[in-house]
C-alpha positions, 0 to 999 in steps of 0.5 A: 681826548675823547671828546665827544657828547651824545646828551643834551638839552636845548631850549626845545624841551628843558636845556637853557640854551639854544641848539647852536650855543651848545654846538658852538660851545662844543666846538670851542673845547675840541670836540670831534662829534657832538649829538642833540638829544631833546627829550621826546613828546609824552601822551601829556603835557609837560613843562621839560618835554619838548611838544610834536608840534616843535619837532620838524622845526627841531628838525629843520634847525638841526640840518642846518646846524649840521650843513654850517659847522660841516668843516668844524664838527660832526653833529648828530640829531638824536631824542631822549625817549621814556618808556612809560608802558605798552602804549608810550615807549621808544619802539613806536612807529611815531619815533621810529618813523622819524630821521633820527641818527640815534635814540636814548632809551629812558625812565624817568616816571613811574605810575603809582598803584593809584594810576598817577604819573609820579616823576621820581626823577628828583632831587632826593628829598622830593623823591622821599616825599612822593615815595611816601605819598604816592606808594606809601613808602615801599621803596622796595616795591618802587625799585622793583618797579622801576627795574621791571620797567627798565627791563620791559622798554629792554625788551621792547628796543627801539633804541640805541643807548641807555640812558642814565642806566640806574638812575635810581639807585642815589635817590634810593640809597638816601631814602634807606642806607645800605641797600646797593648792597643787599643781595635783592637789589644787586640781582635785579641790577644785574640781570637788567645789565644782563639784559641789555648785553643780551640785547646789544645796546649801548650804555652810557655813562652819565656824568651829569651829576658827578661834580655835584652828588659825587656819582655815576649812572650808572653806578661806579661799582658795577663797571667792571660788570658792563665789561665782563658782559661786553657791552659798550659804553661811551660818556654822557653829560646830560647837559642842560647847559652848553657849559656842562657838556663836558662835566665829568668826563676825564673822571669817567674815563679814568673809571672805565680804564680802571674797570677794563675798557680800553674804547667807548662808542662815538658817532663817527662817519655816520656811525657808531665806532668803538674809539680808543679811550686816550 
């Protein structure tokens, strides 16, 4: 039943369990393939990303897990790599030379006009405080900057999957209800998805917040547009706890089918394959 997940975080970054705990839980739930995708190192230390001095340990442990559970599940290793600017993004040689099966490209942070890095992937109430403090409450500026960075990430490449494609939509719409219906916002999103289609990336339907906030990333209102553009999709839970690897999957698959999708991209036989939505 399309039991796969390629976006999960372990103790190597901000996950709450070890790599083997996630894998064993996936096996116990009948998953056919599974991917580990730690937050990649950034140019500065954070509490939520892996450090470069752990990379060899990360890759070595994955190799052991892949061998240990080869008869029970197909495993893949990746990284979720942030776009910050031209000097820090998924296309850099330091990320490209790593022996990974796949890479997820994401935007979690923006630079304020004063050059301060601001994490905008926060709860909605904190998001409001950060926008007011660092961007003088100019939500339009923040949204435009976010999509500008996402577009540049798409142009530079170096990844396979677009992570939580429009994740700001929830916080931004809490800050200003009705934003998602404003024509300029809709135009930004459609331009972004059109670029994704042109470059051929997979878009994950990120289900992490579905049970708590009732939304997917990207927003369900764009599923039909993704289908029109011919974009490949997959369902990932962005799990930080093993027991959440399957959160929102059934609902996401049902929504995709309603939008006209008949298949999702899954990792089988060492490559991405389209598998029918059951």
